C-alpha positions as CSV (number, residue, x, y, z in Angstrom):
1,X,-0.8,21.7,-15.5
2,X,-2.8,23.6,-12.8
3,X,-5.0,25.6,-15.1
4,X,-6.0,21.5,-16.9
5,X,-6.7,20.6,-13.9
6,X,-8.9,23.3,-12.4
7,X,-10.7,23.4,-15.9
8,X,-11.7,19.3,-15.6
9,X,-12.8,20.1,-12.0
10,X,-14.9,23.3,-13.4
11,X,-16.4,21.5,-16.0
12,X,-17.2,18.4,-13.6
13,X,-18.9,21.1,-11.4
14,X,-20.8,22.4,-13.9
15,X,-22.1,19.3,-16.0
16,X,-22.3,16.6,-13.0
17,X,-22.6,13.0,-13.6
18,X,-25.7,11.1,-12.3
19,X,-24.9,7.6,-11.1
20,X,-26.3,5.1,-8.2
21,X,-24.3,2.1,-7.1
22,X,-25.9,-1.2,-5.7
23,X,-24.7,-4.5,-4.8
24,X,-26.5,-7.1,-5.2
25,X,-26.2,-11.1,-3.6
26,X,-28.2,-14.4,-3.9
27,X,-28.8,-15.6,-0.8
28,X,-29.5,-19.3,-1.3
29,X,-31.3,-20.4,2.1
30,X,-33.7,-17.5,1.6
31,X,-34.3,-17.8,-2.1
32,X,-33.8,-14.2,-2.6
33,X,-31.2,-11.6,-3.9
34,X,-30.2,-9.1,-1.5
35,X,-30.0,-5.6,-2.5
36,X,-27.7,-2.8,-1.0
37,X,-28.3,0.4,-3.0
38,X,-26.5,3.4,-2.6
39,X,-27.7,7.0,-3.7
40,X,-26.5,10.5,-3.3
41,X,-28.5,12.4,-0.4
42,X,-29.5,14.2,-3.0
43,X,-31.3,11.7,-5.3
44,X,-32.8,10.1,-2.5
45,X,-34.7,13.4,-1.6
46,X,-35.9,13.5,-5.3
47,X,-37.3,10.2,-5.1
48,X,-39.3,10.8,-1.7
49,X,-40.7,14.7,-3.0
50,X,-41.9,12.7,-6.3
51,X,-43.0,9.8,-3.9
52,X,-44.6,12.3,-1.2
53,X,-45.7,15.2,-3.5
54,X,-44.6,17.2,-1.7
55,X,-40.9,18.2,-0.1
56,X,-40.3,16.1,2.7
57,X,-37.7,16.7,5.5
58,X,-35.7,13.2,5.3
59,X,-34.3,14.4,9.0
60,X,-37.5,14.1,10.2
61,X,-39.5,11.4,8.2
62,X,-41.0,8.7,9.6
63,X,-39.6,5.3,9.1
64,X,-42.9,4.2,8.3
65,X,-43.4,7.0,5.9
66,X,-40.1,6.3,4.4
67,X,-40.7,2.6,3.7
68,X,-43.8,3.4,2.1
69,X,-42.6,5.9,-0.5
70,X,-39.2,4.0,-1.0
71,X,-40.6,0.7,-1.4
72,X,-43.7,2.0,-3.7
73,X,-40.7,3.4,-6.0
74,X,-38.6,0.7,-6.0
75,X,-41.0,-1.9,-6.6
76,X,-41.1,-0.4,-10.2
77,X,-37.7,0.2,-11.2
78,X,-35.5,-2.5,-9.9
79,X,-36.7,-5.9,-10.2
80,X,-35.8,-9.4,-11.2
81,X,-38.1,-10.0,-14.6
82,X,-39.3,-12.8,-17.2
83,X,-39.8,-11.1,-20.3
84,X,-43.6,-11.7,-21.7
85,X,-45.0,-12.2,-24.7
86,X,-44.3,-8.9,-27.3
87,X,-47.4,-6.9,-25.8
88,X,-47.7,-7.5,-22.4
89,X,-45.5,-6.2,-19.2
90,X,-42.4,-8.5,-18.0
91,X,-43.3,-11.2,-15.1
92,X,-41.6,-9.5,-12.2
93,X,-40.8,-11.3,-8.9
94,X,-41.4,-9.9,-5.3
95,X,-40.4,-7.0,-4.1
96,X,-39.4,-6.9,0.1
97,X,-38.1,-3.8,2.1
98,X,-35.5,-3.9,4.5
99,X,-34.2,-1.0,5.6
100,X,-32.6,2.5,5.3
101,X,-29.6,3.6,6.5
102,X,-29.2,7.6,6.3
103,X,-25.6,9.3,6.2
104,X,-24.3,12.8,5.3
105,X,-22.9,11.3,2.0
106,X,-24.7,8.5,1.1
107,X,-28.4,6.9,1.9
108,X,-28.4,3.6,1.8
109,X,-31.6,1.4,0.5
110,X,-31.7,-2.1,1.7
111,X,-34.1,-4.7,-0.2
112,X,-34.5,-8.0,-1.3
113,X,-36.0,-9.5,-4.5
114,X,-37.6,-13.2,-5.4
115,X,-37.1,-14.8,-8.6
116,X,-40.2,-14.4,-10.7
117,X,-41.9,-18.1,-11.0
118,X,-42.5,-19.2,-14.3
119,X,-42.7,-22.5,-15.8
120,X,-40.3,-21.3,-19.1
121,X,-36.6,-21.9,-18.9
122,X,-36.4,-18.0,-19.8
123,X,-33.4,-16.2,-18.2
124,X,-34.1,-13.9,-15.2
125,X,-33.2,-10.8,-15.9
126,X,-32.2,-7.8,-13.3
127,X,-34.1,-4.4,-14.1
128,X,-32.7,-0.8,-13.2
129,X,-34.8,2.0,-13.7
130,X,-33.7,3.8,-10.8
131,X,-33.7,8.0,-11.2
132,X,-33.9,7.2,-14.8
133,X,-37.2,9.2,-14.6
134,X,-35.8,12.2,-12.6
135,X,-31.8,12.4,-14.2
136,X,-32.0,12.3,-18.0
137,X,-28.1,11.0,-18.0
138,X,-28.8,8.7,-15.1
139,X,-26.1,5.6,-14.7
140,X,-27.4,2.6,-12.5
141,X,-24.1,0.2,-11.8
142,X,-24.4,-3.0,-10.1
143,X,-22.1,-5.4,-8.0
144,X,-22.4,-8.5,-8.0
145,X,-21.6,-9.8,-5.1
146,X,-19.8,-13.5,-5.0
147,X,-18.0,-12.5,-8.7
148,X,-14.8,-11.4,-9.3
149,X,-15.1,-8.0,-11.0
150,X,-18.2,-8.8,-12.4
151,X,-20.7,-5.5,-12.6
152,X,-23.5,-4.4,-14.9
153,X,-24.2,-1.1,-16.1
154,X,-27.7,0.1,-17.0
155,X,-28.4,3.1,-19.0
156,X,-31.8,4.7,-20.3
157,X,-31.7,2.3,-23.7
158,X,-30.5,-0.7,-21.3
159,X,-32.3,-0.9,-18.7
160,X,-32.9,-5.2,-18.3
161,X,-29.5,-7.1,-18.3
162,X,-29.5,-10.9,-17.9
163,X,-28.0,-12.2,-14.4
164,X,-24.8,-14.6,-15.4
165,X,-25.3,-18.3,-14.6
166,X,-22.6,-18.0,-12.4
167,X,-24.4,-15.2,-10.1
168,X,-26.7,-17.8,-8.7
169,X,-23.8,-20.3,-7.8
170,X,-22.2,-17.6,-5.6
171,X,-21.2,-18.9,-2.0
172,X,-21.2,-22.3,-3.1
173,X,-25.2,-22.4,-3.8
174,X,-27.3,-24.9,-5.5
175,X,-28.3,-23.3,-8.6
176,X,-32.4,-22.7,-8.5
177,X,-34.8,-24.8,-10.4
178,X,-34.6,-22.3,-13.3
179,X,-31.1,-21.6,-13.5
180,X,-30.7,-18.4,-16.1
181,X,-28.9,-18.7,-19.9
182,X,-27.2,-15.8,-21.3
183,X,-29.7,-13.3,-22.9
184,X,-28.8,-10.1,-24.7
185,X,-30.2,-6.7,-23.0
186,X,-32.9,-4.5,-23.6
């Protein structure tokens, strides 16, 4: 039995898995989705080094520089979107940086997303491509706060998923003008 456990631990160590976890919650007062994204420090470092185009010491980096680098990275990879015509990019909602919390085991990135404005009744999709440009086997998990046991899983072949209608009604909130309808992921 000990040999089996040791072999499993060794296999995990030799072939680590790459995963990020986010918690998202609809705030009806601000009309924004609040996001808390948890990363391993190595992944947070990889993002900063890529955006700064050099190796950066996260312990001494200025908060304003971190804000610029994280915001630029996340704005393109974590968003509320509406699908557009076939040859056009999706319509993206606004991104607003809130802050970063650095710990030994995790780095937490906080930001808010505004629903994209559109005249259509298209469903709002959540796009999460965080770290997929850095790790080929990256998986991103998003927990939908306010809903019991509801989560979304994003992989390279599925970067956009619909937010269920109940998400917009969490906390007893009124549904936004164009409540999303179920749709298939892309």
